[in-house]
C-alpha positions as CSV (number, residue, x, y, z in Angstrom):
1,M,36.1,0.1,-6.8
2,C,34.4,3.3,-5.6
3,E,31.7,2.3,-2.0
4,S,28.8,1.9,-4.8
5,N,30.7,-0.2,-6.7
6,L,31.9,-2.5,-3.8
7,E,28.2,-2.5,-2.5
8,L,26.7,-3.9,-6.0
9,A,29.5,-6.2,-5.7
10,A,28.3,-7.8,-2.9
11,T,25.0,-7.6,-3.6
12,S,25.7,-9.6,-6.7
13,A,27.6,-12.1,-5.0
14,L,25.1,-12.6,-2.3
15,F,22.0,-12.9,-5.2
16,H,24.5,-15.5,-7.0
17,K,24.8,-17.3,-3.9
18,V,21.2,-17.7,-2.5
19,N,20.7,-18.1,-6.4
20,Q,22.6,-21.4,-5.9
21,N,21.1,-22.5,-3.2
22,F,17.7,-22.6,-4.8
23,K,19.2,-24.0,-7.8
24,S,20.5,-26.7,-5.7
25,I,16.6,-27.9,-3.9
26,N,15.3,-30.9,-5.7
27,S,13.1,-29.3,-8.5
28,K,11.0,-32.5,-7.8
29,S,10.1,-31.6,-4.2
30,M,6.5,-30.6,-3.5
31,S,8.1,-28.2,-0.7
32,I,10.9,-26.3,-0.2
33,K,12.4,-25.9,2.9
34,V,14.5,-23.0,3.0
35,G,17.0,-22.9,6.0
36,A,18.1,-20.2,8.6
37,I,21.0,-19.4,6.9
38,E,19.1,-18.3,3.3
39,M,16.1,-16.7,5.4
40,R,18.8,-14.3,6.1
41,E,21.1,-14.2,2.9
42,I,17.4,-13.2,1.5
43,A,16.4,-11.1,4.5
44,E,19.6,-8.8,3.7
45,M,19.2,-8.8,-0.1
46,V,16.0,-7.6,0.5
47,N,16.9,-4.9,3.0
48,Y,19.5,-3.2,0.7
49,L,17.2,-3.2,-2.1
50,I,14.2,-1.9,0.0
51,H,16.8,0.9,1.7
52,E,20.2,1.6,0.6
53,E,19.2,0.9,-3.1
54,K,16.2,3.6,-2.9
55,G,18.1,5.8,-0.2
56,R,15.8,5.1,2.8
57,K,17.0,5.3,6.2
58,K,17.7,2.2,7.6
59,N,14.2,0.2,8.6
60,E,12.6,3.1,7.7
61,V,10.0,-0.2,5.4
62,G,9.4,-3.0,7.5
63,F,9.1,-6.4,6.0
64,A,8.7,-10.2,6.3
65,L,9.6,-13.0,4.3
66,L,7.3,-16.1,5.4
67,T,8.0,-19.9,3.8
68,F,6.1,-22.6,4.5
69,D,5.4,-26.3,3.2
70,V,2.8,-26.3,0.6
71,N,0.8,-29.3,-0.4
72,T,0.7,-30.2,3.0
73,D,-1.3,-30.0,6.4
74,K,2.2,-30.5,8.2
75,G,5.2,-28.4,8.8
76,M,6.1,-25.2,10.3
77,V,6.0,-21.5,8.4
78,N,9.4,-19.8,9.4
79,Y,9.6,-15.9,8.9
80,V,12.4,-13.2,9.1
81,G,12.0,-9.6,8.9
82,N,13.9,-6.6,9.7
83,C,11.2,-5.2,12.7
84,Q,10.8,-6.4,16.4
85,R,8.7,-9.8,17.3
86,P,5.7,-8.1,18.4
87,D,5.8,-5.0,14.8
88,M,5.4,-8.1,13.3
89,I,2.8,-10.0,14.4
90,K,0.6,-6.3,14.3
91,A,1.4,-6.4,10.7
92,M,0.6,-10.0,10.0
93,K,-2.3,-10.1,12.1
94,E,-3.5,-6.3,10.0
95,F,-2.3,-7.6,6.9
96,I,-4.7,-11.2,7.4
97,E,-7.4,-9.4,8.6
98,R,-7.5,-7.4,5.3
99,N,-7.2,-10.3,3.2
100,E,-10.3,-11.6,4.4
101,T,-12.4,-9.0,4.6
102,E,-11.4,-6.7,1.7
103,P,-11.7,-7.6,-2.3
104,E,-8.1,-8.3,-4.2
105,F,-6.0,-5.5,-3.9
106,P,-4.3,-4.6,-7.7
107,T,-1.0,-6.2,-8.9
108,I,1.5,-4.4,-9.7
109,T,0.8,-4.3,-13.3
110,E,-2.5,-2.9,-12.4
111,N,-1.0,-0.1,-10.1
């Protein structure tokens, strides 16, 4: 198997594993609790899709995945990403500011 096929097989296996984890979550639950292992697995997939799949340099594009309980005032927000914490906090603040002060951004289908 050539290197790209190995990467594809590894990515496919990772997608399958994460998909199985999500399928095992009780569908009647009002909130989804995603553990640290699942968060890291998803981050690996996102990093692969953003960088390796598109030929970008490692960590050229920063990203964060936030998970939180919905339909409750309690709970905790967790995040995983590929940047240092101060950079991620700065990006989140910029995101919040932009979304609180500007009209909605176009969706993918509108671009």
